[in-house]
Each structure stands twice: as structure tokens, then as C-alpha cells.
Gaussian input, Z-matrix of N, CA and C with variables (Angstrom, degrees):
# hf/3-21g

backbone

0 1
 N
 C     1     B1
 C     2     B2     1     A1
 N     3     B3     2     A2     1     D1
 C     4     B4     3     A3     2     D2
 C     5     B5     4     A4     3     D3
 N     6     B6     5     A5     4     D4
 C     7     B7     6     A6     5     D5
 C     8     B8     7     A7     6     D6
 N     9     B9     8     A8     7     D7
 C    10    B10     9     A9     8     D8
 C    11    B11    10    A10     9     D9
 N    12    B12    11    A11    10    D10
 C    13    B13    12    A12    11    D11
 C    14    B14    13    A13    12    D12
 N    15    B15    14    A14    13    D13
 C    16    B16    15    A15    14    D14
 C    17    B17    16    A16    15    D15
 N    18    B18    17    A17    16    D16
 C    19    B19    18    A18    17    D17
 C    20    B20    19    A19    18    D18
 N    21    B21    20    A20    19    D19
 C    22    B22    21    A21    20    D20
 C    23    B23    22    A22    21    D21
 N    24    B24    23    A23    22    D22
 C    25    B25    24    A24    23    D23
 C    26    B26    25    A25    24    D24
 N    27    B27    26    A26    25    D25
 C    28    B28    27    A27    26    D26
 C    29    B29    28    A28    27    D27
 N    30    B30    29    A29    28    D28
 C    31    B31    30    A30    29    D29
 C    32    B32    31    A31    30    D30
 N    33    B33    32    A32    31    D31
 C    34    B34    33    A33    32    D32
 C    35    B35    34    A34    33    D33
 N    36    B36    35    A35    34    D34
 C    37    B37    36    A36    35    D35
 C    38    B38    37    A37    36    D36
 N    39    B39    38    A38    37    D37
 C    40    B40    39    A39    38    D38
 C    41    B41    40    A40    39    D39
 N    42    B42    41    A41    40    D40
 C    43    B43    42    A42    41    D41
 C    44    B44    43    A43    42    D42
 N    45    B45    44    A44    43    D43
 C    46    B46    45    A45    44    D44
 C    47    B47    46    A46    45    D45
 N    48    B48    47    A47    46    D46
 C    49    B49    48    A48    47    D47
 C    50    B50    49    A49    48    D48
 N    51    B51    50    A50    49    D49
 C    52    B52    51    A51    50    D50
 C    53    B53    52    A52    51    D51
 N    54    B54    53    A53    52    D52
 C    55    B55    54    A54    53    D53
 C    56    B56    55    A55    54    D54
 N    57    B57    56    A56    55    D55
 C    58    B58    57    A57    56    D56
 C    59    B59    58    A58    57    D57
 N    60    B60    59    A59    58    D58
 C    61    B61    60    A60    59    D59
 C    62    B62    61    A61    60    D60
 N    63    B63    62    A62    61    D61
 C    64    B64    63    A63    62    D62
 C    65    B65    64    A64    63    D63
 N    66    B66    65    A65    64    D64
 C    67    B67    66    A66    65    D65
 C    68    B68    67    A67    66    D66
 N    69    B69    68    A68    67    D67
 C    70    B70    69    A69    68    D68
 C    71    B71    70    A70    69    D69
 N    72    B72    71    A71    70    D70
 C    73    B73    72    A72    71    D71
 C    74    B74    73    A73    72    D72
 N    75    B75    74    A74    73    D73
 C    76    B76    75    A75    74    D74
 C    77    B77    76    A76    75    D75
 N    78    B78    77    A77    76    D76
 C    79    B79    78    A78    77    D77
 C    80    B80    79    A79    78    D78
 N    81    B81    80    A80    79    D79
 C    82    B82    81    A81    80    D80
 C    83    B83    82    A82    81    D81
 N    84    B84    83    A83    82    D82
 C    85    B85    84    A84    83    D83
 C    86    B86    85    A85    84    D84
 N    87    B87    86    A86    85    D85
 C    88    B88    87    A87    86    D86
 C    89    B89    88    A88    87    D87
 N    90    B90    89    A89    88    D88
 C    91    B91    90    A90    89    D89
 C    92    B92    91    A91    90    D90
 N    93    B93    92    A92    91    D91
 C    94    B94    93    A93    92    D92
 C    95    B95    94    A94    93    D93
 N    96    B96    95    A95    94    D94
 C    97    B97    96    A96    95    D95
 C    98    B98    97    A97    96    D96
 N    99    B99    98    A98    97    D97
 C   100   B100    99    A99    98    D98
 C   101   B101   100   A100    99    D99
 N   102   B102   101   A101   100   D100
 C   103   B103   102   A102   101   D101
 C   104   B104   103   A103   102   D102
 N   105   B105   104   A104   103   D103
 C   106   B106   105   A105   104   D104
 C   107   B107   106   A106   105   D105
 N   108   B108   107   A107   106   D106
 C   109   B109   108   A108   107   D107
 C   110   B110   109   A109   108   D108
 N   111   B111   110   A110   109   D109
 C   112   B112   111   A111   110   D110
 C   113   B113   112   A112   111   D111
 N   114   B114   113   A113   112   D112
 C   115   B115   114   A114   113   D113
 C   116   B116   115   A115   114   D114
 N   117   B117   116   A116   115   D115
 C   118   B118   117   A117   116   D116
 C   119   B119   118   A118   117   D117
 N   120   B120   119   A119   118   D118
 C   121   B121   120   A120   119   D119
 C   122   B122   121   A121   120   D120
 N   123   B123   122   A122   121   D121
 C   124   B124   123   A123   122   D122
 C   125   B125   124   A124   123   D123
 N   126   B126   125   A125   124   D124
 C   127   B127   126   A126   125   D125
 C   128   B128   127   A127   126   D126
 N   129   B129   128   A128   127   D127
 C   130   B130   129   A129   128   D128
 C   131   B131   130   A130   129   D129
 N   132   B132   131   A131   130   D130
 C   133   B133   132   A132   131   D131
 C   134   B134   133   A133   132   D132
 N   135   B135   134   A134   133   D133
 C   136   B136   135   A135   134   D134
 C   137   B137   136   A136   135   D135
 N   138   B138   137   A137   136   D136
 C   139   B139   138   A138   137   D137
 C   140   B140   139   A139   138   D138
 N   141   B141   140   A140   139   D139
 C   142   B142   141   A141   140   D140
 C   143   B143   142   A142   141   D141
 N   144   B144   143   A143   142   D142
 C   145   B145   144   A144   143   D143
 C   146   B146   145   A145   144   D144
 N   147   B147   146   A146   145   D145
 C   148   B148   147   A147   146   D146
 C   149   B149   148   A148   147   D147
 N   150   B150   149   A149   148   D148
 C   151   B151   150   A150   149   D149
 C   152   B152   151   A151   150   D150
 N   153   B153   152   A152   151   D151
 C   154   B154   153   A153   152   D152
 C   155   B155   154   A154   153   D153
 N   156   B156   155   A155   154   D154
 C   157   B157   156   A156   155   D155
 C   158   B158   157   A157   156   D156
 N   159   B159   158   A158   157   D157
 C   160   B160   159   A159   158   D158
 C   161   B161   160   A160   159   D159
 N   162   B162   161   A161   160   D160
 C   163   B163   162   A162   161   D161
 C   164   B164   163   A163   162   D162
 N   165   B165   164   A164   163   D163
 C   166   B166   165   A165   164   D164
 C   167   B167   166   A166   165   D165
 N   168   B168   167   A167   166   D166
 C   169   B169   168   A168   167   D167
 C   170   B170   169   A169   168   D168
 N   171   B171   170   A170   169   D169
 C   172   B172   171   A171   170   D170
 C   173   B173   172   A172   171   D171
 N   174   B174   173   A173   172   D172
 C   175   B175   174   A174   173   D173
 C   176   B176   175   A175   174   D174
 N   177   B177   176   A176   175   D175
 C   178   B178   177   A177   176   D176
 C   179   B179   178   A178   177   D177
 N   180   B180   179   A179   178   D178
 C   181   B181   180   A180   179   D179
 C   182   B182   181   A181   180   D180
 N   183   B183   182   A182   181   D181
 C   184   B184   183   A183   182   D182
 C   185   B185   184   A184   183   D183
 N   186   B186   185   A185   184   D184
 C   187   B187   186   A186   185   D185
 C   188   B188   187   A187   186   D186
 N   189   B189   188   A188   187   D187
 C   190   B190   189   A189   188   D188
 C   191   B191   190   A190   189   D189
 N   192   B192   191   A191   190   D190
 C   193   B193   192   A192   191   D191
 C   194   B194   193   A193   192   D192
 N   195   B195   194   A194   193   D193
 C   196   B196   195   A195   194   D194
 C   197   B197   196   A196   195   D195
 N   198   B198   197   A197   196   D196
 C   199   B199   198   A198   197   D197
 C   200   B200   199   A199   198   D198
 N   201   B201   200   A200   199   D199
 C   202   B202   201   A201   200   D200
 C   203   B203   202   A202   201   D201
 N   204   B204   203   A203   202   D202
 C   205   B205   204   A204   203   D203
 C   206   B206   205   A205   204   D204
 N   207   B207   206   A206   205   D205
 C   208   B208   207   A207   206   D206
 C   209   B209   208   A208   207   D207
 N   210   B210   209   A209   208   D208
 C   211   B211   210   A210   209   D209
 C   212   B212   211   A211   210   D210
 N   213   B213   212   A212   211   D211
 C   214   B214   213   A213   212   D212
 C   215   B215   214   A214   213   D213
 N   216   B216   215   A215   214   D214
 C   217   B217   216   A216   215   D215
 C   218   B218   217   A217   216   D216
 N   219   B219   218   A218   217   D217
 C   220   B220   219   A219   218   D218
 C   221   B221   220   A220   219   D219
 N   222   B222   221   A221   220   D220
 C   223   B223   222   A222   221   D221
 C   224   B224   223   A223   222   D222
 N   225   B225   224   A224   223   D223
 C   226   B226   225   A225   224   D224
 C   227   B227   226   A226   225   D225
 N   228   B228   227   A227   226   D226
 C   229   B229   228   A228   227   D227
 C   230   B230   229   A229   228   D228
 N   231   B231   230   A230   229   D229
 C   232   B232   231   A231   230   D230
 C   233   B233   232   A232   231   D231
 N   234   B234   233   A233   232   D232
 C   235   B235   234   A234   233   D233
 C   236   B236   235   A235   234   D234
 N   237   B237   236   A236   235   D235
 C   238   B238   237   A237   236   D236
 C   239   B239   238   A238   237   D237
 N   240   B240   239   A239   238   D238
 C   241   B241   240   A240   239   D239
 C   242   B242   241   A241   240   D240
 N   243   B243   242   A242   241   D241
 C   244   B244   243   A243   242   D242
 C   245   B245   244   A244   243   D243
 N   246   B246   245   A245   244   D244
 C   247   B247   246   A246   245   D245
 C   248   B248   247   A247   246   D246
 N   249   B249   248   A248   247   D247
 C   250   B250   249   A249   248   D248
 C   251   B251   250   A250   249   D249
 N   252   B252   251   A251   250   D250
 C   253   B253   252   A252   251   D251
 C   254   B254   253   A253   252   D252
 N   255   B255   254   A254   253   D253
 C   256   B256   255   A255   254   D254
 C   257   B257   256   A256   255   D255
 N   258   B258   257   A257   256   D256
 C   259   B259   258   A258   257   D257
 C   260   B260   259   A259   258   D258
 N   261   B261   260   A260   259   D259
 C   262   B262   261   A261   260   D260
 C   263   B263   262   A262   261   D261
 N   264   B264   263   A263   262   D262
 C   265   B265   264   A264   263   D263
 C   266   B266   265   A265   264   D264
 N   267   B267   266   A266   265   D265
 C   268   B268   267   A267   266   D266
 C   269   B269   268   A268   267   D267
 N   270   B270   269   A269   268   D268
 C   271   B271   270   A270   269   D269
 C   272   B272   271   A271   270   D270
 N   273   B273   272   A272   271   D271
 C   274   B274   273   A273   272   D272
 C   275   B275   274   A274   273   D273
 N   276   B276   275   A275   274   D274
 C   277   B277   276   A276   275   D275
 C   278   B278   277   A277   276   D276
 N   279   B279   278   A278   277   D277
 C   280   B280   279   A279   278   D278
 C   281   B281   280   A280   279   D279
 N   282   B282   281   A281   280   D280
 C   283   B283   282   A282   281   D281
 C   284   B284   283   A283   282   D282
 N   285   B285   284   A284   283   D283
 C   286   B286   285   A285   284   D284
 C   287   B287   286   A286   285   D285
 N   288   B288   287   A287   286   D286
 C   289   B289   288   A288   287   D287
 C   290   B290   289   A289   288   D288
 N   291   B291   290   A290   289   D289
 C   292   B292   291   A291   290   D290
 C   293   B293   292   A292   291   D291
 N   294   B294   293   A293   292   D292
 C   295   B295   294   A294   293   D293
 C   296   B296   295   A295   294   D294
 N   297   B297   296   A296   295   D295
 C   298   B298   297   A297   296   D296
 C   299   B299   298   A298   297   D297
 N   300   B300   299   A299   298   D298
 C   301   B301   300   A300   299   D299
 C   302   B302   301   A301   300   D300
 N   303   B303   302   A302   301   D301
 C   304   B304   303   A303   302   D302
 C   305   B305   304   A304   303   D303
 N   306   B306   305   A305   304   D304
 C   307   B307   306   A306   305   D305
 C   308   B308   307   A307   306   D306

   B1=1.4341
   B2=1.5093
   B3=1.3149
   B4=1.4537
   B5=1.4696
   B6=1.3782
   B7=1.4041
   B8=1.5401
   B9=1.3181
   B10=1.4673
   B11=1.5346
   B12=1.2997
   B13=1.4590
   B14=1.5167
   B15=1.3046
   B16=1.4477
   B17=1.4749
   B18=1.3381
   B19=1.4492
   B20=1.5349
   B21=1.3400
   B22=1.4418
   B23=1.5592
   B24=1.3412
   B25=1.4479
   B26=1.5618
   B27=1.3157
   B28=1.4749
   B29=1.5104
   B30=1.3331
   B31=1.4649
   B32=1.5338
   B33=1.3151
   B34=1.5000
   B35=1.5340
   B36=1.3178
   B37=1.4960
   B38=1.5203
   B39=1.3960
   B40=1.4544
   B41=1.5153
   B42=1.3332
   B43=1.4588
   B44=1.5362
   B45=1.3415
   B46=1.4969
   B47=1.5166
   B48=1.3133
   B49=1.4592
   B50=1.5402
   B51=1.2845
   B52=1.5077
   B53=1.4917
   B54=1.3783
   B55=1.4496
   B56=1.4996
   B57=1.2923
   B58=1.4536
   B59=1.5131
   B60=1.3254
   B61=1.4497
   B62=1.5249
   B63=1.3232
   B64=1.4584
   B65=1.4981
   B66=1.3099
   B67=1.4770
   B68=1.5091
   B69=1.3104
   B70=1.4469
   B71=1.5492
   B72=1.2935
   B73=1.4894
   B74=1.4714
   B75=1.3065
   B76=1.4682
   B77=1.5275
   B78=1.3694
   B79=1.4674
   B80=1.5140
   B81=1.3241
   B82=1.4677
   B83=1.5304
   B84=1.3426
   B85=1.4570
   B86=1.5038
   B87=1.3639
   B88=1.4540
   B89=1.4678
   B90=1.3576
   B91=1.4456
   B92=1.4702
   B93=1.3293
   B94=1.4354
   B95=1.5493
   B96=1.3153
   B97=1.4461
   B98=1.5512
   B99=1.2782
   B100=1.4446
   B101=1.5426
   B102=1.2948
   B103=1.5023
   B104=1.5255
   B105=1.3311
   B106=1.4889
   B107=1.5300
   B108=1.3003
   B109=1.4894
   B110=1.5147
   B111=1.3310
   B112=1.4666
   B113=1.5645
   B114=1.3637
   B115=1.4758
   B116=1.4928
   B117=1.2971
   B118=1.4707
   B119=1.5147
   B120=1.3349
   B121=1.4667
   B122=1.4957
   B123=1.3116
   B124=1.4263
   B125=1.5218
   B126=1.3309
   B127=1.4450
   B128=1.5330
   B129=1.3348
   B130=1.4901
   B131=1.5254
   B132=1.2770
   B133=1.4796
   B134=1.5621
   B135=1.3262
   B136=1.4503
   B137=1.5263
   B138=1.3415
   B139=1.4632
   B140=1.5273
   B141=1.2863
   B142=1.4927
   B143=1.5493
   B144=1.3608
   B145=1.4159
   B146=1.5094
   B147=1.2812
   B148=1.5087
   B149=1.4675
   B150=1.3178
   B151=1.5097
   B152=1.4971
   B153=1.3115
   B154=1.4770
   B155=1.5044
   B156=1.3178
   B157=1.4919
   B158=1.5472
   B159=1.3116
   B160=1.4515
   B161=1.4923
   B162=1.3543
   B163=1.4329
   B164=1.5584
   B165=1.3255
   B166=1.4428
   B167=1.5514
   B168=1.2990
   B169=1.4556
   B170=1.5095
   B171=1.3096
   B172=1.4762
   B173=1.5193
   B174=1.3262
   B175=1.4335
   B176=1.5087
   B177=1.3321
   B178=1.4918
   B179=1.5467
   B180=1.3631
   B181=1.5140
   B182=1.5098
   B183=1.3627
   B184=1.4597
   B185=1.5128
   B186=1.3336
   B187=1.4562
   B188=1.5627
   B189=1.3227
   B190=1.4443
   B191=1.5087
   B192=1.2971
   B193=1.4424
   B194=1.5610
   B195=1.3116
   B196=1.4460
   B197=1.5579
   B198=1.2787
   B199=1.4676
   B200=1.5275
   B201=1.3199
   B202=1.4676
   B203=1.5086
   B204=1.3337
   B205=1.4888
   B206=1.5175
   B207=1.3074
   B208=1.4509
   B209=1.5029
   B210=1.3093
   B211=1.4304
   B212=1.5045
   B213=1.3161
   B214=1.4902
   B215=1.5075
   B216=1.3261
   B217=1.4937
   B218=1.5327
   B219=1.2953
   B220=1.4924
   B221=1.4916
   B222=1.2803
   B223=1.5016
   B224=1.5323
   B225=1.3291
   B226=1.4889
   B227=1.5060
   B228=1.3151
   B229=1.4799
   B230=1.5226
   B231=1.3075
   B232=1.4853
   B233=1.4929
   B234=1.3719
   B235=1.4654
   B236=1.4882
   B237=1.3397
   B238=1.4878
   B239=1.5252
   B240=1.3288
   B241=1.4378
   B242=1.5534
   B243=1.3148
   B244=1.4791
   B245=1.5205
   B246=1.3217
   B247=1.5017
   B248=1.5277
   B249=1.3122
   B250=1.4361
   B251=1.5354
   B252=1.2769
   B253=1.4708
   B254=1.5413
   B255=1.3319
   B256=1.4506
   B257=1.5009
   B258=1.3750
   B259=1.4664
   B260=1.5169
   B261=1.3188
   B262=1.4771
   B263=1.5258
   B264=1.3309
   B265=1.4527
   B266=1.5342
   B267=1.2827
   B268=1.4699
   B269=1.5648
   B270=1.3287
   B271=1.4647
   B272=1.5506
   B273=1.3694
   B274=1.4703
   B275=1.5189
   B276=1.3504
   B277=1.4725
   B278=1.5253
   B279=1.2994
   B280=1.4355
   B281=1.5229
   B282=1.3534
   B283=1.4708
   B284=1.5038
   B285=1.3262
   B286=1.4617
   B287=1.5388
   B288=1.3480
   B289=1.4517
   B290=1.5169
   B291=1.2936
   B292=1.4974
   B293=1.5058
   B294=1.3131
   B295=1.4463
   B296=1.5026
   B297=1.3267
   B298=1.4392
   B299=1.5388
   B300=1.3181
   B301=1.4267
   B302=1.5142
   B303=1.3009
   B304=1.5036
   B305=1.5170
   B306=1.2892
   B307=1.4396
   B308=1.5125
   A1=109.55
   A2=117.77
   A3=123.32
   A4=112.84
   A5=119.84
   A6=122.65
   A7=116.21
   A8=115.22
   A9=119.11
   A10=110.18
   A11=115.28
   A12=121.45
   A13=108.20
   A14=116.76
   A15=123.09
   A16=107.78
   A17=117.83
   A18=122.62
   A19=116.20
   A20=117.67
   A21=119.03
   A22=110.14
   A23=115.51
   A24=119.39
   A25=106.32
   A26=113.57
   A27=119.18
   A28=113.22
   A29=117.46
   A30=122.48
   A31=110.02
   A32=115.41
   A33=119.36
   A34=110.78
   A35=117.46
   A36=121.67
   A37=109.37
   A38=117.40
   A39=119.90
   A40=109.96
   A41=116.82
   A42=120.73
   A43=113.69
   A44=113.66
   A45=118.01
   A46=111.99
   A47=117.99
   A48=123.99
   A49=111.98
   A50=116.33
   A51=121.94
   A52=113.15
   A53=115.49
   A54=119.90
   A55=107.04
   A56=115.88
   A57=120.08
   A58=111.15
   A59=115.33
   A60=122.43
   A61=109.16
   A62=118.71
   A63=120.38
   A64=116.68
   A65=118.02
   A66=120.68
   A67=108.80
   A68=117.04
   A69=122.33
   A70=112.32
   A71=117.19
   A72=123.37
   A73=108.68
   A74=114.89
   A75=120.32
   A76=107.55
   A77=115.57
   A78=120.16
   A79=107.61
   A80=116.42
   A81=122.11
   A82=112.39
   A83=116.87
   A84=119.92
   A85=108.70
   A86=116.02
   A87=122.20
   A88=109.66
   A89=116.82
   A90=122.81
   A91=109.20
   A92=116.81
   A93=122.36
   A94=110.15
   A95=117.71
   A96=118.77
   A97=110.63
   A98=118.88
   A99=122.66
   A100=112.94
   A101=116.26
   A102=121.50
   A103=113.75
   A104=113.18
   A105=119.12
   A106=113.00
   A107=118.29
   A108=123.55
   A109=108.15
   A110=117.36
   A111=119.24
   A112=109.54
   A113=111.80
   A114=120.86
   A115=110.64
   A116=116.67
   A117=122.15
   A118=110.24
   A119=115.62
   A120=123.59
   A121=110.49
   A122=119.24
   A123=123.64
   A124=107.87
   A125=116.05
   A126=121.24
   A127=110.37
   A128=112.95
   A129=121.07
   A130=106.88
   A131=114.88
   A132=120.93
   A133=108.21
   A134=114.19
   A135=120.16
   A136=113.20
   A137=116.72
   A138=120.85
   A139=114.56
   A140=115.54
   A141=117.45
   A142=109.14
   A143=113.42
   A144=120.05
   A145=115.78
   A146=121.09
   A147=122.69
   A148=111.94
   A149=116.64
   A150=121.93
   A151=111.58
   A152=116.60
   A153=122.27
   A154=112.56
   A155=119.67
   A156=123.88
   A157=111.32
   A158=116.08
   A159=120.30
   A160=115.12
   A161=117.97
   A162=123.80
   A163=108.88
   A164=116.97
   A165=122.91
   A166=108.78
   A167=117.97
   A168=123.25
   A169=107.35
   A170=118.30
   A171=121.09
   A172=109.78
   A173=115.06
   A174=119.75
   A175=109.48
   A176=114.98
   A177=118.40
   A178=111.42
   A179=115.15
   A180=117.45
   A181=109.02
   A182=119.58
   A183=119.67
   A184=110.80
   A185=116.52
   A186=121.78
   A187=107.83
   A188=118.48
   A189=121.41
   A190=113.81
   A191=117.21
   A192=123.18
   A193=111.88
   A194=117.99
   A195=119.84
   A196=112.85
   A197=121.17
   A198=122.68
   A199=109.52
   A200=116.89
   A201=120.09
   A202=113.25
   A203=116.34
   A204=120.07
   A205=106.92
   A206=114.11
   A207=121.83
   A208=108.52
   A209=117.16
   A210=122.65
   A211=107.30
   A212=117.96
   A213=119.90
   A214=108.31
   A215=116.24
   A216=119.56
   A217=112.33
   A218=116.44
   A219=119.44
   A220=113.86
   A221=118.23
   A222=119.02
   A223=113.59
   A224=117.05
   A225=119.92
   A226=112.79
   A227=119.95
   A228=118.91
   A229=111.13
   A230=116.05
   A231=124.19
   A232=108.03
   A233=114.04
   A234=119.71
   A235=110.62
   A236=117.68
   A237=119.26
   A238=110.68
   A239=118.26
   A240=122.48
   A241=111.68
   A242=114.72
   A243=117.73
   A244=111.64
   A245=116.89
   A246=121.79
   A247=110.26
   A248=118.13
   A249=121.27
   A250=110.41
   A251=117.71
   A252=122.17
   A253=109.64
   A254=119.81
   A255=122.02
   A256=112.52
   A257=117.14
   A258=120.69
   A259=111.82
   A260=113.79
   A261=119.61
   A262=108.54
   A263=120.53
   A264=122.09
   A265=111.75
   A266=115.49
   A267=122.68
   A268=105.89
   A269=115.46
   A270=120.75
   A271=106.35
   A272=113.24
   A273=119.99
   A274=108.88
   A275=114.45
   A276=120.18
   A277=111.50
   A278=117.67
   A279=121.83
   A280=113.98
   A281=114.33
   A282=118.33
   A283=113.41
   A284=117.85
   A285=122.30
   A286=109.58
   A287=116.89
   A288=119.13
   A289=115.44
   A290=117.48
   A291=120.75
   A292=109.38
   A293=120.97
   A294=122.58
   A295=111.50
   A296=117.85
   A297=121.48
   A298=108.71
   A299=116.58
   A300=121.13
   A301=109.42
   A302=114.35
   A303=119.07
   A304=108.06
   A305=114.74
   A306=121.21
   A307=110.71
   D1=127.96
   D2=177.89
   D3=53.99
   D4=34.78
   D5=178.81
   D6=80.18
   D7=4.53
   D8=-178.26
   D9=-82.09
   D10=135.56
   D11=177.17
   D12=-114.32
   D13=148.16
   D14=-178.94
   D15=-114.48
   D16=143.19
   D17=-171.43
   D18=-75.89
   D19=-14.73
   D20=-175.86
   D21=-120.77
   D22=145.62
   D23=174.20
   D24=-87.15
   D25=178.45
   D26=-175.91
   D27=-57.82
   D28=-43.60
   D29=-179.43
   D30=-61.47
   D31=-43.53
   D32=-178.10
   D33=-68.82
   D34=-37.73
   D35=177.60
   D36=-61.96
   D37=-41.00
   D38=179.94
   D39=-67.50
   D40=-45.73
   D41=-176.24
   D42=-62.51
   D43=-28.06
   D44=-179.82
   D45=-101.26
   D46=13.65
   D47=-179.29
   D48=55.52
   D49=29.52
   D50=174.79
   D51=-87.13
   D52=-11.95
   D53=-178.89
   D54=-151.70
   D55=150.98
   D56=177.81
   D57=-171.80
   D58=175.52
   D59=-178.15
   D60=-74.25
   D61=116.98
   D62=-176.00
   D63=-147.05
   D64=6.48
   D65=-174.60
   D66=-150.24
   D67=148.11
   D68=178.16
   D69=-115.53
   D70=137.44
   D71=171.24
   D72=-140.19
   D73=157.37
   D74=-179.89
   D75=-106.64
   D76=124.65
   D77=176.90
   D78=-71.49
   D79=127.59
   D80=-178.53
   D81=-106.35
   D82=-36.30
   D83=-175.58
   D84=-162.33
   D85=158.20
   D86=173.53
   D87=-130.78
   D88=142.13
   D89=174.37
   D90=-101.57
   D91=120.48
   D92=-173.92
   D93=-105.52
   D94=148.24
   D95=175.43
   D96=-85.16
   D97=-175.78
   D98=-175.24
   D99=-62.44
   D100=-17.22
   D101=-179.97
   D102=-100.79
   D103=4.95
   D104=178.93
   D105=82.06
   D106=13.87
   D107=179.29
   D108=-89.73
   D109=135.43
   D110=-179.00
   D111=-68.89
   D112=142.03
   D113=179.01
   D114=-113.02
   D115=-44.68
   D116=179.28
   D117=-152.59
   D118=161.69
   D119=-175.07
   D120=-126.55
   D121=142.55
   D122=169.57
   D123=-103.40
   D124=126.67
   D125=-178.66
   D126=-123.37
   D127=154.54
   D128=171.07
   D129=-103.20
   D130=117.58
   D131=-176.67
   D132=-74.69
   D133=139.78
   D134=-178.68
   D135=-78.17
   D136=-5.27
   D137=177.42
   D138=-76.45
   D139=-9.39
   D140=176.39
   D141=118.89
   D142=-170.05
   D143=-169.70
   D144=-89.13
   D145=24.09
   D146=-178.65
   D147=-43.32
   D148=-127.29
   D149=-178.40
   D150=-59.54
   D151=142.53
   D152=177.01
   D153=54.35
   D154=37.40
   D155=-177.67
   D156=53.27
   D157=29.69
   D158=176.76
   D159=81.41
   D160=7.20
   D161=-178.26
   D162=-96.67
   D163=135.22
   D164=-178.54
   D165=-127.88
   D166=157.49
   D167=172.13
   D168=-111.86
   D169=130.51
   D170=173.44
   D171=-125.59
   D172=142.79
   D173=179.00
   D174=-70.82
   D175=160.81
   D176=177.46
   D177=-64.21
   D178=-35.56
   D179=177.80
   D180=-62.59
   D181=-42.40
   D182=179.42
   D183=-64.60
   D184=-43.12
   D185=-179.26
   D186=-57.93
   D187=-48.93
   D188=179.81
   D189=-60.71
   D190=-36.78
   D191=-173.99
   D192=-79.11
   D193=-32.94
   D194=-168.93
   D195=-119.85
   D196=-7.93
   D197=176.48
   D198=-79.93
   D199=128.82
   D200=-177.81
   D201=-114.44
   D202=-40.88
   D203=-177.71
   D204=-130.41
   D205=148.83
   D206=-176.80
   D207=-143.21
   D208=133.69
   D209=174.15
   D210=-110.84
   D211=128.83
   D212=-175.19
   D213=-146.84
   D214=145.15
   D215=174.29
   D216=-63.36
   D217=137.07
   D218=-177.85
   D219=-54.41
   D220=-33.99
   D221=-179.13
   D222=-60.90
   D223=-15.73
   D224=-177.88
   D225=-101.52
   D226=-1.83
   D227=-178.37
   D228=-91.61
   D229=157.88
   D230=-178.98
   D231=-77.77
   D232=162.92
   D233=174.63
   D234=-62.48
   D235=-34.62
   D236=178.98
   D237=-60.32
   D238=-43.30
   D239=178.47
   D240=-66.86
   D241=-37.51
   D242=176.58
   D243=-61.36
   D244=-34.78
   D245=176.80
   D246=-68.39
   D247=-40.37
   D248=177.31
   D249=-63.35
   D250=-35.35
   D251=-176.39
   D252=-68.50
   D253=-17.16
   D254=178.88
   D255=-81.79
   D256=-10.38
   D257=177.55
   D258=-74.21
   D259=157.60
   D260=-179.82
   D261=-67.41
   D262=128.14
   D263=-179.87
   D264=-61.87
   D265=151.51
   D266=176.78
   D267=-103.35
   D268=123.57
   D269=-179.99
   D270=-84.37
   D271=124.82
   D272=179.13
   D273=-97.26
   D274=146.71
   D275=177.38
   D276=-67.02
   D277=154.86
   D278=-178.50
   D279=-59.49
   D280=-26.54
   D281=-179.14
   D282=-92.97
   D283=8.45
   D284=177.19
   D285=-63.93
   D286=143.37
   D287=-179.24
   D288=-59.89
   D289=-17.85
   D290=178.72
   D291=-68.43
   D292=-15.83
   D293=-177.44
   D294=-112.80
   D295=16.72
   D296=-178.87
   D297=-61.20
   D298=145.31
   D299=-179.99
   D300=-113.70
   D301=148.78
   D302=175.25
   D303=-66.89
   D304=143.18
   D305=178.53
   D306=-106.30

């Protein structure tokens, strides 16, 4: 943002508890390029209908950097993801960054 760079990537932020899953939004739409690759996302913010009726636009780069968990209907997932879902789940500790709560 505004030419600002941050010193850690997503993995490093998670490992140092500098970033974690703490907010929910509903994906409403995606803008795809001519090759079918996502460019930007329209989301409905869970904080309510403030500005723009609660709808925001995020770039694909922002989505990749800050999205941690996603719930999606099975009919929309790829065969590759379906194969991953057959693996034994990994139980995460309660203090894992994936369970961070907003303060």
C-alpha cells in the first residue's frame, strides 16, 4: 500500500504470531482475467453495512496474503483439493495462530 513494503511474508508472520485468522467475510464475486485467473474479489464484510453496503473489493494479491480459512461447497472444489481432503486431518493446538481471535 502506498509503496510500503513489509519485512515478513505470510509464512513468517504466521510463525511469529504476527498474523492469524481473525475475521470473517463472505466472498460475493470474483473478477477473472482472459485466462480465468482471479484478479480481484468482491466481499461482504461481517462488520455490517457501513460503507458501500458492507461490500469491499480486494486484489488477488491481498486475498492470497491475508486469507487463512475458506469455506466452500464441495461442488466448486478441484479434484486436487478433493484428494487433499482424503488425508488424515492435523489437529492444531488451541494457541495456534489459525485460531487467533480479534481483540
